[in-house]
N, C-alpha and C positions, 0 to 999 in steps of 0.2 A: 417871530409869528413864523406859521407851518405855510409853504406853496400853497395851498388850496387859500385863504387872506392874502397874500400875496397877490397872486387871478387875480380877485373878489376886487383887490381896491385898484389893481388897475385897470380893470372893466370898467370899474367907478368914474377912474379917473381920465377916462378914453371919451363915454361917456360924458362926463361934467363939461368937459372941455371943447365939447360938442353941440352941447348944449339939449341935449336930447333927452331927458330925465324927461320932458313934458312928452315924449310919445310914447312910453315905454311904462304905459300901464300894464295891468298884469295879461288882460284882452290881448293886446296886441305884442307882449312876450310870447304869453301862447297859443298866440298863429305864426310867429314868427319863430316856434320849439319844432309847430307839426313842420312851416316850408320846406325848413334844412334837412327835418328828417326826411323830407321825402325828397329834399336834394340826396341826398345820401341814399334812400333806395335809389333814385335813376342810375345808378351806378350797373341796379344789378340785374332790372330790369329785362325777363324775360331768357336769364341766364339758367341753367342749370348748378344745382349747387358745384360743382366741376369747376366749371366754369366763370363759378363766382371767387373760390379762390385765387382763379387766374389772376382776374381783372382786379381782384385786392395786392394782387402781389404789382401789376402793373402802373396800375393805378395808384399805390397809396398818397401821394404827396396830395392829389387832388382829393382823395376819401378824407386825408387824417384834415383838410380844412371844414372838408361837413363835417364830423365828427368834433374840432374846435365850433363851431357856427350852432351847430344843438349843446355844448355845454356853458358854451357864453351865453348864452339869454338862460338855460338853465339855472345858471348863477347867481344871472342880474333876479330874477324871477325872483327866486327864494330869499337871495336879501333883502329885494324891494319889501318883499311879505313878511320879513321876518323873518324866515325861516333858517337854521341853521345849519347847509345845507349837509354837510360831512355827517351833524347825529338822526337827520330826518335819515342817508343813508344807511349809515349802525341799524337803525331801527327796524325800518323796511327788512332790511338781511335777517334778523333776531325774528321777525316775523315769517318769514317766506321760507328761512328755515323747520321752523315751527308747523309751519304751512304742506312742503315736502321734507316730511323726512326721509334721509339720505337712502338707508332702509328700505325703507316702504317704493319709493320713485325712482331708485339708480334703474338709467337706462330707459324710461317710461316718456314720453310726453303727456300723455292724459292728466289733463286737469287738475285742480284736487275731490274737487267735485266729486270725478270716477274714483277713485278706490276711499279705502277705508284707512281712519287716523284714528292712533291710539287718542292726542287731542285733536279735539273737532275746536277749530277757533271763532269768533266773534269776526266780525268784515268789520 
């Protein structure tokens, strides 16, 4: 069993031991993902990019916990919806690689709609 499956099973066991599935609707999990992502963002609010690196080093444990909270909810949501988390990421990365060809976007933060591509993708 790979690591992601072990984590998913641990999340299920934790949730089920507390009878929390009843509260874990897709809407509630999506809300929880957003809330936890904002708790992560709060560490970096109002700081410069340079300051954010210093904060990341200083608060590494707290930040890692917020990242884990987001990941736990993402893994559970995908599991509850029957979505293969690893496969979804692999498919999305392949899509992004085609959408943002490295030779055309290297060093640019422009959105894909702001440059020409040899291949246009459907959304």
